[in-house]
N, C-alpha and C positions, 0 to 999 in steps of 0.2 A: 428308196435307198438301195444301194448296191448290196448284193449278197457276197460275202467274202469267203475265201477258202479256209481250210483248217489252218490255224495259227500254231506254229511249233516254236516254243521258246525254251531255252535252256536256262534254268534258274536254280538257285540254291533254295530249296523249300522242303517242307516236311512231306514225306511220302504218305503219311496219314493225316488226320485232321487235328490241328491244334487251334484253340479258340483264337480267331483273329478278331479280337475285341480290344477296346480300351479298358481302363481299370474299372469302369462301371458296368462292364458286360455289354457295351454297345458294339455294333458291328464296325469293323474297320476294313478299309479297302487298300490294297497295294496297287500303286500306279505303275503301269508299264506302257512304254511307247514301242509299238511294233515297227521298227525302222530297219527291218532286214534288207530291204532293197536300197537303203541309204538315200532315200528321197530327201530327207531332212539333213542339214549339216549337224554334226555331232553336238555343236555348241547349243543348238536350239532344242535338242532332245530333253535336256535337263530343265529348260524353260517351260516346255510343255508338261513335263512331270510335275513341276511346281504348281502350274495352273490347275492340273488335275487334283492335286492335293487340296488346293483352295476350294475346288468344286465340292469335294466330299465333306470337308470340314464346315463349309458354309451351310450345308444341309443337315448338320448335326451328327455326322458320322465321324469315325476316326480315320486317320491316315496311317496305315501300317508301314513299319520299317522293313518288313520281311514278307515274302510271298508264302503264306501258309495256307490260305484258302480262298478268300474272296478278293477279286481283282477288278480293277477298271483299266481296260486296255484301249489305247488310242491307235488307230490306223490312219496315217496321213497319206493323201494322194494329191497330185497336182492336176487340176482341171484344165487350166490354160496358163500359158506363160509367154510373156512378151519382153524382149530386151530393147529398150529405147536407145537409139543411136545418139546419146548425149555424152558429154564429157564431165565426170565419168559416166559410163553407161548405167541406166537405171532398170532394175528388174521389176516388172509388174506381173503379179500372178494371182490366180484364183485357186484356192486349195479347198479340199474337202477333208475334214477330220471326222472319222467315225469312231464313236465311243461304244464300248461293249462292257457290261458288268457281268461277271461270270464267277463260277465256282471251279477252281482247278482240281479239287478232289473228286467231285462228281463229274467233271468235264462237261459242264453245261453252261449255257448263257441264260441270263435272266431278263435282260433288257438292253436296248441299244438306242442310239440316236446319231444323227449326222449334222454337222454344221458346215456351211459353205462360207468361206472367209476370203477377203482380199488383202494382199500385202504388197508393199513396195519398198525398195531400198537399193543402195548402190552395190549390194552383193546379196547372195542367197541367204546368208545368215540374217541380215537386216530385213529382207523381204519376209522370211518366215517369222521373225520376231514381231514384226508389226501385225501380221495376221493373227498370231497367237494372243497378242495383247487384246484383241477384240473379243476374246472368249470371256463372257461374263458368268461368274459362278452362279448367279441367280437366274440364268437363262431358263425359260419355261420348259424347253425340251430336255435340258439336263436334269432339272428337278423332277420331271415326270419319269425319266429313265430311272433315277435313284429310288423314287417312290415305288415304281413297278417292281424293281429288284427287291426292295425291302419286303413287299407283300409276298413275293414268291419264295424268298428265303424263309419267312415266317411259316408259310404253308408247308415247305419242305420239312421243317423241324416238327410241326404239328403231326404230319403224316408218318414220320419215321421215329418219333420219340421212343416208343416202346422197343423198337429194334436197336436203337442207339444204346439204351440202358441195358438191355439184355446182353448185347455184345460186350459192354463194359464189365458186366458181372462175370461173363465167361472169361474175359482176359484176366480179371482179378483172380478168378479161380485157378487159372494157369500160372499165377504168380507174376504176370507181366503188368504190374500195378501202374507203371508210368504211362503205358499205352491206354489203359482204362481211364486214368485220371485225365489224360490229354483229350480223349474223345468226349468226356463229359464236360470238361471246361470249354469245349468247342461250342456248346449250345449257347446262343446269344439270348439276351433277355427279351427279344421281340416276341418270342413265344413264351408267354408268362408261365403257363402250366408246365411245359416241358423244362423250362429253365429252373423252376422250383424243384421239380423231381430230380433233375441232374445235380443241382447243388446239394440236395439231401444225400443222394447216392454217392457223390464224390467225397463227401465228408466221411461216410461209412468206409469207403474203399481206402481212403487215406489213412484211417485208423488201422485198418488191416495191414496196410503197407508198413507203418511205423512199428506195429506190434511184431510183424514178421522180421523186419530189419533189426529191431531191438533184440529179439531172441537170438538172432544170428551174431550180432555184435557181442552180446554177453557170452555166447559160447566161444567165440574167438578170443575174448579177453581171458576167459578161464583157461583156455588152451595155452596161451602165452605164459600165464602165471604158473601153470603146471609144469611147463617145459623149463622155465627159468624163474624160480621163486626168490628173486632178488630185486635190486633197484632197476636193473635193465628190464626184467620181466614186468615189473610194476609199471614202468613207463610205457612199455608196449601195450599193456593191458589198459592203461588210462587212455591211450590213443583211441582204442575201440569204445571204451565206456563213455567217453566224452561225446560220442556221436549218437548216443541213445537219447531220443526225444523225451522231454520231461513228461509228456502225456502217453508214452508208450507203456504197455502192460509190463514191460521188463524193468521199468525204472526203479521200483522198490527193491527188486532183487539185485539190481546193479548197485544200489546204495549199500545194501548188506554185504555184497561181495567186496566192495571197496574197504569196508571196515575190517574184513578178514585179512585183506592184504596188508593194511596198515599195522595190524596187530603183530604181524610176523617180521616187520622191518626193524632195523636198528634205529636208534635215536636220530642219527644223522640222516639216514634214509627216510625216516618219517618226516623230518623237516622238509626235505626236498619234495617228498610226495605231497605234503600238505600245501606247499607253495604252488604246485601244479593244480591241486584241487581248488585252491583259493581263486586262481584265475578262472578256472572252469565255473566255479560257483557264482562268481560275479556275473558271468554271462547268463548263467541259469536264472539268477534273480530277475534279470531284465526280461527273460522269456516268461517267467512265472507271473510277473507283474502284468503282462499282456493277457493273461488267462484268468483275470479276476472274476469275470462274470460270463454267463453263457453267450451273450452277444459277441463279446470280445473273443471268446474261444472260437466261435463260428467264423468270425472275420479273420482271425489268425490262421485257422485251418484252410479257409478259401485262399488266402494269400499264399500259404504253403503249397496248396494244390496248383495255383497259377505258376509258382516257381518251378514245380516239378514239370508241368506241361511245357513251359518255356525251354527248360534245359533239354527235355526230350526232343522238342522240335528242332532246336539248334544242332543237335547231334545226328539228325537224319542226313543221309547221303544226298549228293547232288543228283537230281533226276530231271527228266524231260517233261514239260507240261504241254498237253494238247488241249486246246480250247476250241471247240467247234463254234463257228459263227454262222 
């Protein structure tokens, strides 16, 4: 197989690591076609990407919608090309597509394989399409590549688990909770022991996050009320109080503070306040219903952590990815 040069792709991706997994913690791969030299017609790039998505899902992995960490990259080349002097002319070509599975955060490749295919058609788009159609997701070389990558990704997390958790603890200590949560949610379940440690630690850090945020929101609400102890100030305070998570350490104090506010409002103002509270409490009841037992609390916490990680990744700036082949 040919050895390819460094691939430089500009993508919208997280500069750090967010869990590129599906909802069950499985690994997902983002599909990229390296068509920088425009060898393939643009219409067939999406065809090849779809085929790559079929390849990974057929083998039990997820197909990611965003390039956050793990990728499968295709590099197409033309081996031979012949244009038959028919009417219309027919293109007959032999192409090679090299697939590489890699990690854009660590900038390393885990496995690769190459397929040689033939295609024919009255134009380049049709010639490429017929070649791509011959790629079978169950191809033995493709399956071996994905299995090799799976094993190496698992080995990476086993070897670096303590470092990942220690770094997350450090980030949480600095108050950058979202970064800590994102790095822990990055650990896939293929490394069972590290996955369990990360899930436990991320729940602890998430609790620290909502406790810290709850205290800050309560302080802001008190400040608004102190500045303007009327309906306007009450509404501003409620905007902050309504963001305090029900399992935050500040939740009881938040409830007590609300009663203090209501006691100082006029009858009309109290009615308006209570209407706002009613809407908030309806949402709160739904949240509390999800927290009826420890398993549900854990699942809700993990779902909240995943949401934090996703939002953090989406807000990362555009950067350049260098993947060494």
